[in-house]
C-alpha positions in Angstrom: 0.0 0.0 0.0 2.9 2.3 0.9 4.4 1.7 -2.6 1.3 2.8 -4.3 1.1 5.9 -2.2 4.7 6.8 -3.0 4.0 6.2 -6.7 0.9 8.4 -6.7 2.8 11.2 -4.9 5.6 11.0 -7.5 3.1 11.2 -10.4 1.5 14.3 -8.7 4.9 16.0 -8.4 5.7 15.1 -12.0 2.4 16.6 -13.3 2.9 19.6 -11.0 6.4 20.2 -12.5 5.2 19.9 -16.2 3.3 23.2 -16.0 5.0 26.0 -17.9 2.9 28.7 -16.2 4.3 28.3 -12.6 7.6 29.9 -11.6 8.6 27.2 -9.2 12.0 25.6 -8.7 10.6 22.2 -9.7 9.0 23.6 -12.9 12.2 25.4 -13.9 14.4 22.5 -13.2 12.2 20.0 -15.0 11.8 22.1 -18.2 15.4 23.2 -18.3 16.7 19.6 -18.0 14.2 18.3 -20.5 15.1 21.0 -23.0 18.8 20.5 -22.6 19.1 16.7 -22.5 16.2 15.7 -24.7 14.8 18.1 -27.4 17.7 20.5 -27.7 20.3 17.7 -27.5 18.7 15.9 -30.4 18.4 19.2 -32.4 22.1 20.0 -31.9 23.1 16.5 -32.9 21.0 16.8 -36.1 22.6 20.2 -36.8 26.1 18.7 -36.4 25.2 15.9 -38.8 24.1 18.5 -41.4 27.3 20.5 -40.9 29.4 17.3 -41.3 27.6 16.3 -44.5 28.0 19.8 -45.9 31.7 19.8 -45.1 32.3 16.5 -46.9 30.0 17.3 -49.9 31.2 20.8 -50.6 34.0 21.2 -53.2 36.1 24.3 -52.5 37.2 26.3 -55.5 40.9 26.8 -54.6 41.4 28.8 -57.8 39.3 31.7 -56.6 38.9 33.3 -53.1 37.5 30.8 -50.7 34.2 31.5 -48.9 34.7 32.2 -45.2 31.8 29.9 -44.5 30.4 27.7 -47.3 26.7 26.8 -46.9 25.9 25.2 -50.2 27.2 22.1 -52.1 28.0 22.3 -55.8 24.9 22.5 -58.0 22.7 24.1 -55.4 21.2 27.5 -55.9 21.4 30.1 -53.1 17.8 31.1 -53.6 16.6 27.5 -52.9 16.6 25.5 -49.7 19.3 23.0 -49.1 19.2 19.3 -49.9 21.5 18.5 -47.0 19.6 16.5 -44.3 19.9 17.5 -40.7 19.1 21.2 -40.7 15.4 20.7 -41.1 15.3 18.3 -38.2 17.3 20.7 -36.1 14.8 23.4 -36.8 12.0 21.0 -35.9 13.6 20.2 -32.5 14.2 23.9 -31.8 10.6 24.8 -32.5 9.4 21.9 -30.3 11.7 23.0 -27.4 10.2 26.5 -27.7 6.6 25.3 -27.9 6.7 22.7 -25.2 9.2 24.1 -22.7 9.1 27.9 -22.9 8.3 29.5 -19.5 7.5 33.1 -20.4 5.9 34.3 -17.2 5.0 38.0 -17.0 7.4 38.8 -19.9 10.3 37.0 -18.3 11.7 33.7 -19.6 12.3 31.4 -16.7 13.7 28.5 -18.8 17.4 29.4 -19.3 17.7 27.0 -22.2 15.1 28.7 -24.5 17.7 31.2 -25.7 19.8 28.3 -27.0 16.7 27.0 -28.7 16.1 30.3 -30.5 19.8 30.4 -31.5 19.6 26.8 -32.9 16.4 27.8 -34.7 18.1 30.7 -36.4 21.3 28.7 -37.3 19.3 25.9 -38.8 17.3 28.3 -41.0 20.5 30.0 -41.9 22.1 26.8 -43.2 18.8 26.0 -44.9 19.2 29.3 -46.8 16.0 30.8 -45.5 17.6 34.0 -44.3 14.6 36.2 -43.5 13.1 33.6 -41.1 16.6 33.1 -39.6 16.9 36.9 -39.1 13.5 36.8 -37.4 14.7 34.2 -34.9 18.0 36.0 -34.1 16.2 39.4 -33.7 13.7 37.8 -31.3 16.6 36.2 -29.3 18.5 39.6 -29.0 15.4 41.5 -28.0 14.1 39.2 -25.3 17.0 37.4 -23.6 20.2 38.7 -22.1 22.5 35.7 -21.4 25.9 37.3 -22.3 27.4 34.3 -24.2 24.2 33.6 -26.2 23.8 37.3 -26.8 27.2 37.7 -28.4 26.8 34.6 -30.5 23.4 35.7 -31.6 24.8 39.1 -32.7 27.5 37.4 -34.8 24.9 35.1 -36.5 22.5 38.0 -37.1 25.3 39.9 -39.0 26.3 36.8 -40.9 22.6 36.7 -42.0 22.8 40.3 -43.0 25.8 39.5 -45.1 23.9 36.7 -46.9 21.1 39.3 -47.5 23.8 41.5 -49.1 23.5 44.1 -46.3 27.3 44.2 -46.1 27.6 47.8 -44.9 25.2 47.3 -42.1 27.0 44.1 -41.0 30.4 45.9 -41.0 28.9 48.7 -38.9 27.5 46.3 -36.4 30.4 43.9 -36.3 33.4 46.3 -36.3 33.0 47.4 -32.7 32.1 43.9 -31.5 35.1 42.3 -33.2 37.5 44.9 -31.6 35.8 44.5 -28.2 36.0 40.7 -27.9 39.3 39.6 -26.3 41.5 37.2 -28.3 41.0 34.6 -25.6 37.2 34.5 -26.2 35.8 31.7 -28.3 33.8 34.3 -30.2 36.9 36.3 -31.3 37.6 34.2 -34.4 33.9 33.9 -35.6 33.3 37.6 -35.3 36.5 38.5 -37.2 35.8 35.9 -39.9 32.3 37.2 -40.4 33.3 40.8 -40.8 36.1 39.8 -43.2 33.5 38.2 -45.5 31.6 41.5 -45.6 34.8 43.4 -46.5 35.6 40.8 -49.3 32.1 41.3 -50.7 32.6 45.1 -50.8 36.1 44.7 -52.4 37.9 46.2 -49.4 40.6 43.6 -49.4 43.1 45.3 -47.1 40.5 45.4 -44.3 39.4 41.8 -45.1 43.1 40.7 -44.6 43.3 42.3 -41.2 40.2 40.5 -39.8 40.7 37.1 -41.5 44.3 37.0 -40.2 43.0 37.7 -36.7 40.4 35.0 -37.2 43.1 32.5 -38.2 45.4 33.4 -35.2 42.7 32.8 -32.6 40.7 30.0 -34.2 40.3 27.0 -31.9 39.1 24.7 -34.6 42.1 23.5 -36.7 39.8 23.1 -39.7 38.8 26.8 -39.5 42.4 27.8 -38.8 43.7 26.1 -41.9 40.8 27.7 -44.0 41.3 31.2 -42.6 45.1 31.1 -43.1 44.7 29.8 -46.7 42.2 32.6 -47.5 44.6 35.1 -45.9 47.3 33.9 -48.4 44.8 34.3 -51.3 44.0 37.8 -50.3 47.7 38.8 -50.0 48.1 37.3 -53.5 45.2 39.5 -54.8 46.9 42.7 -53.6 50.3 41.6 -55.0 52.1 40.9 -51.7 53.8 37.5 -52.4 56.0 37.5 -49.3 53.0 37.9 -47.0 51.0 35.3 -48.9 54.0 32.9 -48.5 53.9 33.5 -44.7 50.1 32.6 -44.7 50.6 29.5 -46.7 53.5 28.5 -44.5 51.1 28.6 -41.5 48.8 26.2 -43.3 51.6 23.8 -44.1 52.8 24.1 -40.5 49.5 22.7 -39.2 50.4 19.4 -40.9 47.8 16.8 -40.2 45.9 18.9 -37.7 44.0 20.6 -40.6 42.3 18.9 -43.5 44.7 17.6 -46.2 43.0 19.6 -49.0 44.2 22.9 -47.4 47.7 21.5 -46.8 48.2 20.2 -50.4 46.9 23.4 -52.0 49.1 25.5 -49.6 52.1 23.5 -50.7 51.2 24.1 -54.4 50.8 27.8 -53.7 54.2 28.0 -51.9 55.9 26.3 -54.9 54.2 28.7 -57.4 55.2 31.8 -55.4 58.8 30.7 -55.0 59.2 29.7 -58.6 58.2 33.2 -59.7 59.9 35.2 -56.9 63.1 33.2 -56.7 63.2 31.8 -60.3 63.3 28.3 -59.0 62.1 25.2 -61.0 59.3 23.6 -58.9 59.1 20.4 -61.0 61.2 18.3 -58.6 59.0 19.4 -55.7 55.8 18.8 -57.7 57.0 15.3 -58.6 57.8 14.6 -55.0 54.3 15.6 -54.0 52.8 13.4 -56.7 54.8 10.3 -55.6 53.6 10.6 -52.0 50.9 7.9 -51.6 48.9 10.2 -49.3 48.5 12.7 -52.1 47.2 10.2 -54.7 43.6 11.5 -54.2 44.9 15.0 -55.0 46.5 14.2 -58.3 44.1 16.4 -60.1 45.3 19.5 -58.2 49.0 18.5 -58.7 48.7 17.8 -62.4 46.8 21.1 -62.9 49.6 23.0 -61.1 52.2 21.3 -63.3 50.2 22.2 -66.4 49.9 25.8 -65.4 53.6 25.9 -64.7 54.4 24.7 -68.2 52.0 27.2 -69.8 53.8 30.0 -67.9 57.1 28.6 -69.3 55.6 28.7 -72.9 55.8 24.9 -73.1 52.2 24.6 -74.3 52.1 21.0 -75.3 53.3 19.8 -71.9 50.8 22.2 -70.2 48.0 20.8 -72.3 49.1 17.3 -71.5 49.0 17.8 -67.7 45.7 19.6 -67.7 44.3 16.6 -69.7 45.8 14.3 -67.1 44.1 16.3 -64.4 40.7 15.9 -66.2 41.2 12.1 -66.3 41.7 11.8 -62.6 39.2 9.7 -60.7 39.3 12.2 -57.9 38.4 15.2 -60.1 36.2 17.7 -58.4 33.8 20.1 -60.1 35.8 23.4 -59.7 39.0 21.8 -61.0 37.1 20.4 -63.9 35.6 23.8 -64.8 39.0 25.5 -64.4 40.7 23.0 -66.7 38.1 23.2 -69.4 38.3 27.0 -69.3 42.1 27.1 -69.5 42.2 24.5 -72.3 39.5 26.4 -74.2 41.4 29.6 -73.9 44.7 27.9 -75.0 43.2 26.3 -78.1 41.3 29.5 -79.0 44.6 31.5 -78.9 46.2 28.8 -81.0 43.4 29.0 -83.6 42.1 25.5 -82.9 38.4 26.6 -82.9 36.9 23.1 -83.2 38.8 21.9 -80.1 37.8 25.2 -78.4 34.2 24.5 -79.1 34.5 20.9 -77.7 36.0 22.2 -74.4 33.4 24.9 -74.1 30.6 22.3 -74.6 32.1 20.3 -71.8 32.4 23.4 -69.6 28.7 24.4 -70.3 27.6 20.9 -69.3 29.3 21.4 -65.9 28.0 24.9 -65.1 24.8 25.4 -63.1 21.7 26.5 -65.0 20.5 30.1 -65.1 23.8 31.7 -63.9 25.6 34.7 -65.4 28.8 32.6 -66.1 26.8 30.0 -68.0 25.1 32.7 -70.1 28.5 34.3 -70.9 30.0 31.0 -71.8 27.0 30.1 -74.0 27.4 33.4 -75.9 31.1 32.6 -76.3 30.3 29.1 -77.6 27.6 30.5 -80.0 30.2 32.7 -81.6 32.0 29.6 -82.7 29.0 28.0 -84.4 29.9 29.4 -87.8 33.5 28.4 -87.8 32.7 24.9 -86.4 30.0 24.4 -89.0 32.2 25.4 -91.9 35.3 23.5 -90.6 33.1 20.3 -90.4 31.8 20.9 -94.0 35.4 21.4 -95.2 36.6 18.2 -93.5 33.7 16.2 -94.9 33.7 17.6 -98.4 37.5 17.4 -98.7 37.3 13.7 -98.0 34.4 13.1 -100.4 36.2 15.0 -103.2 39.4 13.1 -102.6 37.6 9.7 -102.6 35.7 10.6 -105.8 39.0 11.1 -107.6 40.0 7.5 -107.0 39.1 4.6 -109.2 36.8 1.9 -107.8 39.6 -0.5 -106.9 41.4 2.2 -104.9 38.2 3.1 -103.2 37.6 -0.5 -102.1 41.2 -0.8 -100.9 40.8 2.4 -98.9 37.7 1.3 -97.1 39.0 -2.2 -96.5 42.0 -0.6 -94.8 39.6 1.6 -92.8 37.7 -1.4 -91.5 40.9 -3.2 -90.6 42.2 -0.2 -88.7 38.9 0.1 -86.9 39.2 -3.5 -85.7 42.9 -3.1 -84.8 42.0 -0.1 -82.6 39.3 -2.1 -80.8 41.7 -5.0 -80.2 44.4 -2.6 -79.0 42.0 -1.2 -76.5 41.1 -4.6 -75.3 44.8 -5.5 -74.9 45.4 -2.4 -72.9 42.5 -3.1 -70.6 43.7 -6.7 -70.1 47.0 -5.5 -68.7 45.3 -3.8 -65.7 47.1 -2.6 -62.7 48.7 -6.0 -61.9 49.7 -7.7 -65.1 51.0 -10.8 -63.5 47.3 -11.8 -62.7 46.7 -12.3 -66.4 49.6 -14.8 -66.9 48.8 -18.3 -68.1 47.0 -19.8 -71.0 44.3 -17.6 -72.6 40.7 -18.5 -72.1 39.3 -20.1 -75.3 35.6 -19.7 -74.4 34.1 -17.0 -76.6 32.3 -14.8 -74.1 35.4 -14.8 -71.7 37.8 -13.8 -74.5 37.4 -10.1 -75.3 39.5 -10.4 -78.5 37.1 -13.0 -79.9 34.2 -10.8 -78.9 35.6 -7.8 -80.9 36.2 -9.9 -83.9 32.7 -11.4 -83.7 31.2 -7.9 -83.5 33.1 -6.8 -86.6 32.0 -10.0 -88.4 28.4 -9.3 -87.5 28.6 -5.7 -88.8 30.1 -6.9 -92.1 27.4 -9.5 -92.5 24.2 -8.1 -91.0 24.8 -4.4 -90.6 24.0 -2.1 -87.7 20.8 -3.8 -86.6 19.0 -2.9 -83.4 19.0 -5.4 -80.5 15.4 -6.6 -80.9 13.3 -9.7 -81.5 13.3 -11.2 -85.0 16.4 -9.1 -85.9 17.3 -11.5 -88.6 14.2 -10.7 -90.7 14.3 -7.0 -90.0 15.3 -6.3 -93.6 15.5 -8.0 -96.9 19.0 -9.4 -96.4 19.3 -13.1 -96.8 22.9 -14.2 -96.0 22.1 -17.9 -96.4 21.8 -17.7 -100.2 24.5 -15.1 -100.6 27.1 -17.5 -102.1 24.6 -18.9 -104.6 23.1 -15.6 -105.9 24.3 -14.0 -109.1 26.0 -10.7 -109.2 23.0 -8.8 -110.5 20.8 -10.2 -107.8 23.4 -9.4 -105.1 23.6 -5.8 -106.3 19.8 -5.5 -106.3 19.7 -6.9 -102.8 22.3 -4.4 -101.5 20.2 -1.5 -102.9 17.2 -2.7 -100.9 19.1 -3.1 -97.6 17.6 -1.2 -94.7 20.6 -1.4 -92.4 24.1 -0.4 -93.4 26.3 -3.5 -93.8 30.0 -2.6 -93.1 31.6 -3.8 -96.3 34.0 -1.9 -98.6 31.6 -2.2 -101.5 28.8 -0.6 -99.5 31.0 2.3 -98.5 31.9 2.8 -102.2 28.2 2.7 -103.2 27.4 5.4 -100.7 29.8 7.9 -102.3 28.5 10.5 -104.8 28.4 9.0 -108.2 27.0 11.5 -110.8 28.8 14.6 -112.0 26.0 16.8 -110.7 26.4 15.3 -107.2 30.2 15.8 -107.3 29.8 19.4 -108.6 27.4 20.2 -105.8 29.9 18.9 -103.2 32.7 21.0 -104.8 30.5 24.1 -104.7 29.7 23.5 -101.0 33.4 22.9 -100.3 34.4 26.2 -102.0 31.7 28.2 -100.3 32.8 26.8 -96.9 36.5 27.8 -97.5 35.3 31.3 -98.5 33.1 31.6 -95.3 36.0 30.4 -93.1 38.4 32.9 -94.6 36.0 35.8 -93.9 35.1 34.6 -90.4 38.8 34.2 -89.4 39.5 37.7 -90.9 36.6 39.7 -89.5 35.4 37.9 -86.4 38.6 36.4 -85.0 41.2 38.7 -86.6 43.3 35.6 -87.3 44.8 36.7 -90.5 47.1 33.7 -90.8 44.3 31.2 -90.9 42.2 33.5 -93.1 44.9 33.7 -95.7 45.5 30.0 -95.6 41.9 29.2 -96.2 41.5 31.8 -99.0 44.7 30.8 -100.8 43.6 27.2 -100.7 40.3 28.2 -102.2 42.0 30.0 -105.1 43.9 26.8 -105.9 40.5 25.0 -106.4 39.7 27.2 -109.4 36.4 28.5 -108.0 33.7 30.3 -110.1 33.7 34.1 -110.4 31.2 34.8 -107.7 33.5 33.0 -105.2 36.9 34.0 -106.6 36.2 37.7 -106.5 35.4 38.0 -102.8 38.3 35.7 -102.0 40.7 37.9 -103.9 39.2 41.0 -102.3 39.7 39.7 -98.8 43.3 38.6 -99.5 43.9 42.1 -100.9 42.6 43.6 -97.6 44.7 41.2 -95.5 47.9 42.0 -97.3 47.2 45.7 -98.0 49.4 47.1 -95.1 51.8 44.2 -94.4 52.7 43.1 -97.9 51.8 45.8 -100.4 53.3 44.1 -103.4 51.4 40.9 -102.8 48.2 43.0 -102.2 48.8 44.7 -105.6 48.8 41.3 -107.3 45.4 40.5 -105.9 44.2 44.0 -106.9 45.3 43.4 -110.5 43.5 40.0 -110.6 40.2 41.5 -109.4 40.3 44.4 -111.9 41.5 42.2 -114.8 39.3 39.1 -114.2 36.2 40.6 -112.5 35.9 44.2 -113.8 32.1 44.3 -113.4 32.0 43.0 -109.8 31.3 45.3 -107.0 34.7 44.4 -105.6 36.4 45.9 -108.6 34.2 49.0 -108.5 34.9 49.8 -104.9 38.7 49.3 -105.5 38.9 51.4 -108.7 36.4 54.1 -107.7 36.6 54.5 -103.9 35.5 58.2 -104.3 32.0 57.0 -105.1 31.7 55.7 -101.6 32.0 58.8 -99.3 33.5 58.7 -95.9 30.0 59.1 -94.4 29.1 55.8 -96.0 32.3 53.8 -95.4 32.5 53.7 -91.6 31.8 50.8 -89.4 29.8 47.8 -90.6 27.1 48.7 -88.2 26.8 52.2 -89.7 26.7 50.8 -93.2 23.9 48.3 -92.3 21.8 50.9 -90.4 22.0 53.2 -93.4 20.7 50.5 -95.6 17.9 49.8 -93.1 16.9 53.4 -93.1 16.7 53.5 -96.9 14.6 50.4 -97.0 12.2 51.8 -94.3 11.8 54.9 -96.4 10.7 52.6 -99.3 13.4 54.2 -101.6 13.9 50.8 -103.3 15.9 52.1 -106.3 18.5 53.8 -104.1 18.4 50.7 -101.9 19.2 48.4 -104.8 22.0 50.7 -106.0 23.7 50.9 -102.6 23.1 47.3 -101.4 25.2 45.7 -104.1 28.3 47.8 -103.2 27.7 47.7 -99.5 27.7 43.9 -99.7 31.4 44.1 -100.1 31.8 46.1 -96.9 29.6 43.8 -94.8 30.9 40.4 -96.1 32.6 38.4 -93.4 31.4 40.7 -90.6 28.8 39.9 -88.0 26.3 42.0 -90.0 26.5 39.8 -93.1 23.6 37.6 -92.0 21.6 40.7 -91.1 22.3 42.1 -94.5 21.2 38.9 -96.2 17.9 38.9 -94.3 17.3 42.5 -95.3 18.0 41.5 -98.9 15.6 38.6 -98.6 12.8 41.0 -97.5 13.7 43.3 -100.4 13.4 40.4 -102.8 10.0 39.5 -101.3 8.8 43.1 -101.4 9.5 43.5 -105.1 9.3 40.0 -106.5 6.6 38.3 -104.5 6.1 35.4 -102.2 7.9 32.7 -104.0 11.2 34.6 -104.3 10.8 35.7 -100.7 10.5 32.1 -99.4 13.4 31.0 -101.6 15.6 33.8 -100.2 14.6 33.1 -96.6 15.3 29.4 -97.1 18.8 30.2 -98.3 19.4 32.1 -95.0 18.3 29.1 -92.9 20.8 27.0 -94.8 23.7 29.5 -94.9 23.4 30.6 -91.2 21.9 27.7 -89.3 21.0 28.3 -85.7 21.7 32.0 -86.0 19.2 34.6 -84.8 18.6 35.6 -88.4 18.0 32.0 -89.5 15.5 31.6 -86.6 13.8 34.8 -87.7 13.7 33.6 -91.3 12.1 30.3 -90.3 9.5 32.2 -88.4 8.7 34.4 -91.4 8.5 31.3 -93.7 5.9 29.7 -91.3 4.0 33.0 -91.2 3.9 33.2 -95.0 2.7 29.6 -95.2 0.0 30.3 -92.7 -1.3 33.4 -94.6 -3.5 31.3 -97.0 -5.1 29.2 -94.3 -5.9 32.3 -92.2 -7.4 34.1 -95.3 -9.6 31.1 -96.0 -11.2 31.3 -92.5 -11.4 35.0 -91.8 -14.3 37.3 -92.7 -14.1 39.6 -95.7 -15.1 43.2 -94.8 -16.3 45.7 -97.4 -13.2 47.8 -97.5 -12.1 49.0 -100.9 -9.0 50.6 -102.5 -9.0 52.7 -105.6 -5.7 52.0 -107.4 -3.9 54.0 -110.1 -1.0 52.2 -111.8 2.1 54.0 -113.1 5.6 53.2 -114.3 8.3 54.0 -111.7 9.8 56.6 -114.0 6.5 58.6 -114.4 7.2 60.7 -111.4 5.7 63.9 -112.9 2.4 62.2 -113.8 2.2 60.6 -110.3 2.7 64.0 -108.7 0.1 65.7 -110.8 -2.6 63.1 -110.3 -1.9 62.9 -106.6 -2.2 66.6 -106.3 -5.6 66.7 -108.0 -6.9 63.8 -105.9 -5.6 65.3 -102.7 -7.2 68.7 -103.5 -10.5 67.0 -104.2 -10.3 65.1 -100.9 -9.7 68.3 -99.0 -12.8 69.8 -100.5 -14.9 66.7 -99.5 -16.2 66.6 -95.9 -17.2 63.6 -93.8 -14.7 61.2 -95.3 -11.6 59.4 -93.9 -10.1 58.6 -97.3 -6.4 59.1 -97.8 -3.7 58.5 -100.4 -0.4 56.6 -100.4 2.2 55.6 -103.0 3.0 51.8 -102.8 5.8 50.2 -104.8 4.4 47.1 -106.6 7.5 45.7 -108.2 10.7 46.8 -109.9 8.8 48.6 -112.7 5.5 49.7 -111.3 4.2 51.9 -108.6 0.6 52.3 -107.3 -1.1 55.4 -106.2 -3.7 54.1 -103.7 -6.8 55.7 -102.1 -7.6 53.9 -98.8 -10.5 53.9 -96.4 -13.4 53.4 -98.9 -16.3 51.6 -97.2 -19.1 52.3 -99.8 -18.5 51.5 -103.5 -21.6 53.6 -104.5 -20.3 56.6 -102.6 -17.0 56.3 -104.5 -18.8 56.2 -107.9 -20.7 59.3 -106.9 -17.5 61.0 -105.9 -15.8 60.1 -109.2 -18.4 62.2 -111.1 -16.6 65.4 -110.1 -13.8 64.4 -112.5 -16.1 64.2 -115.6 -15.3 66.7 -118.3 -12.1 68.5 -118.8 -10.5 66.8 -115.8 -11.1 63.3 -117.1 -7.4 62.7 -117.2 -7.7 61.0 -113.8 -10.5 58.6 -115.0 -8.6 57.9 -118.2 -5.5 56.8 -116.2 -5.2 53.0 -115.8 -7.1 52.4 -112.5 -9.3 49.9 -110.8 -11.0 49.2 -107.5 -10.4 46.1 -105.4 -11.2 44.8 -101.9 -8.4 45.3 -99.3 -8.1 41.5 -98.9 -7.5 41.2 -102.7 -5.0 44.1 -102.6 -2.9 42.3 -100.0 -2.9 39.2 -102.1 -1.8 41.2 -105.1 1.2 42.6 -103.2 2.1 39.3 -101.8 1.8 37.3 -105.1 2.5 40.1 -107.5 -0.7 39.5 -109.5 -1.4 42.2 -112.0 -5.0 43.5 -112.6 -5.9 45.6 -115.7 -8.0 48.7 -116.1 -11.5 48.2 -114.6 -14.4 50.3 -116.1 -17.0 51.8 -113.8 
C-alpha cells in the first residue's frame, strides 16, 4: 500500500512540474533539464550531422577566393533551400523546445535554455538558406533574452545573415566594434573577425578583409577553421600583390600538418611552390613530382597535375601544359571546380592557337558542368555560340574534302581504302582490349588464354566486326534476322545482279568496302554540288577568321587554298578582295597582285568597282559595318527601293565576313519578297536558314516562312469586310504624272467633308508603282464622288485604274498579281 502511495505522490509531483505557467524551482528544473538533454540535444546532434555532410560534400574552389563559410554544395542555388539533411530536423527540434518548454511568465523567460533553442532555430534556418526567417529568430533572441554568451553569439549570427542578404555595410557597422571589443581569448573572437572579413571581401575592401581574417586565423580554436582562414589570408595577399605575406600565410597552413584537412595542406604546398618559382626563379618540378609520388597525395593528383600544367603554360611549353591539364581531367578524384578551371584554360589555350573546333568541344564540356541560369553560363554560352559558324564550316570542309578526294580514286582504290579503314577500326578495338587486359597488376593475367568465346574479349571484338560486315548495324530486338530484306544464307549462290539489287534494298548499313563505295556520290551533278559546297565553306571560313577572330594567318591559308581550287567568279572575286585587304598594309606588293587580278578578271564585280572608284563611296558611307547596315535599313524603311538596290550591291562588299552579313542577307531577302513576290521571298529566306543555321537571323527567317505559309489558311477562314481601295498604276519613271494626279486627288479630298479617305504611294514591283486611295467603305459613294472628275478633268479617270477589296489588294502585293483597267 505504501508503494502505491509513493508512486501516486511521484506522479502528482511530475504533473505539477510539467506546468510552464508556474515559476517554481521544480518547474524550472524540469523544463530546463528536459530542454537541454532531450529536445535540444537531439536538435544539436542533427545540426552537427548536417554540418558534417555539408563539409564533406562541398567542393572548395581553390582557384578563386574561398568563402569564409560555405553553406551550399555544388549544383545548389542560393535562392533555394538545401538538400543536405539534418538542418530541417534541427529546426523541428528547436521549435518543439520553444513550444513545449518555454516558460515566459510576466514577460520574463524562466527556462534558461530557451535562448539556446532560438539560437539553434536561427542557425538551422541560416544553413537552410531561409535568411529572412533566420533573421526573425535572431532578432527575437536579441530583443528578449540577455544571457551574455548567447547574446554575443546571436549578434554574430545575425550579422552573418545580414551579409547573406547583401546588407554588407550594415554588417560591417554592427560587427566592427564587436570584433574589436572581444578579447582574443574568447571563443567568439575568431567567428566575429571571420564574419566581418567576408563583408569586406564582398565590398572589395581587401586590405580590411586581410586584417580581420588574419586575426580569425590566429585565434581559431578549430584547426579546420584555422587552416581555411590562413589559406584565405594567403589568397587575399596574392590578390593585392604581396607574395611574401602570402607565402607566410601558406606556410602557416603547411605548419599545421595533419591537424588541418589535407586539402588545405596540399593546396598551400602548391601555392608555396608557385610563389617561390616566380619570386626566386626556381624550378618547382622536382617538388611537384615529390608531392605526386607521396601515396597520401594520390587522391589530390588532379590538383598537382593542374599545377604542373599551369607551370608549363607559364614557361611557354604549351604541349606539356595541355598534357598535364588533360591528365588532371582524367583523374578519378576530379572535383567540379577543378574540372571547370581545366576546361576554361584548355578552351582559352586552343582559341589563342586558332584551334576553334577543339575550343568548341571544351566549351561544350564546360557548359555541361556549369549550373543553369547563372551569369557565367550565359556568358560561356554566348562565347560558344560565336564559334557556331567556324565549327559548322570546318566540319563541312573536312567532310567535303574527304568526299572529293575519294571521288577522284578509281573503284579498286576506293575499295582498298575502305578495306583498310575497316581493318584499322578492328585493330584499334583489339588494342583497346589488350590495354584493358594488362590492368594494374599484369601478373594476374599470366597463363593460357581462355578459349571460351564470351570470356575472351578479342574474340568478342572480332565477332562484333564480323556481325557488322554480314548483317549491318541492326537494333537489338526480337526477329532481328528478318528486320530487312537481307538473306545471307543464299549469298554465295546468288548471281552478281541479284546481289547488287539486294544491296540496294538493304535497310541497315552493312559494313563492307563495296557498301561504302556505293554510298559515295556517283554522278557529275552530285560531285559538282559537293565542290560548290566545299568552296563556299572555304570562303566563309576565310571571312570569319579575318573579320570575327582577326586571325589573318588562318584566313589567308583558307582563302589561298580556295583559289587553288579554281572557283567560279562569284566565289573567286570576294576571296581575292579579302586577300587584298589582309595584305594591304603588311605586304603591299602581294596585295597589288590581288588587286590586279580583281580588276582584270572581274571588272564588273562590286569588288572591282569599290577598289577602282573609292570616291563613289563617301566617308560618311564607309565607316563601321554597323553604320553601313543601319544606313541600308533606313533607306529600306523609307521605301526608296531604287536607291536601296543601288547601294546594297556595293555595301555587300563592306559587310561580307562581318557579324552584319547575316543581317544584310535577311534584309535583302525582305527586299526580294517586297518587289518579286512570295515565291522569291520564301526562296531567299530558305537560303538564309541553310547558310546561317541556328543564328538569330536563321530563326527569324524560319518564323517568317511559317508566317507566309499560314497566310492562306488564315485568309480562308477569316471574314471579308467591305473595305475597298482605288488604285492607279504608273511606271516608276512617271514621277511627274504621279505627282500631278496625286495633287488633284488630294485637292478633291480636302474639298470633301465627312470622309476618312487618304492617299499613299505603294511600290508594286521593280517597274510599277501604285497610287492608292484607302478607307473606302461604300462603293456607291465612291462612284458618286468620281463624277466630279467628268469633263475637262477626265485625265484622272482615263488613267489605268481599278477598285479592289483590301483583302485582294494584300494578295496582289504578296503574289505580284497584275490587274488591268476596270471600267466603272
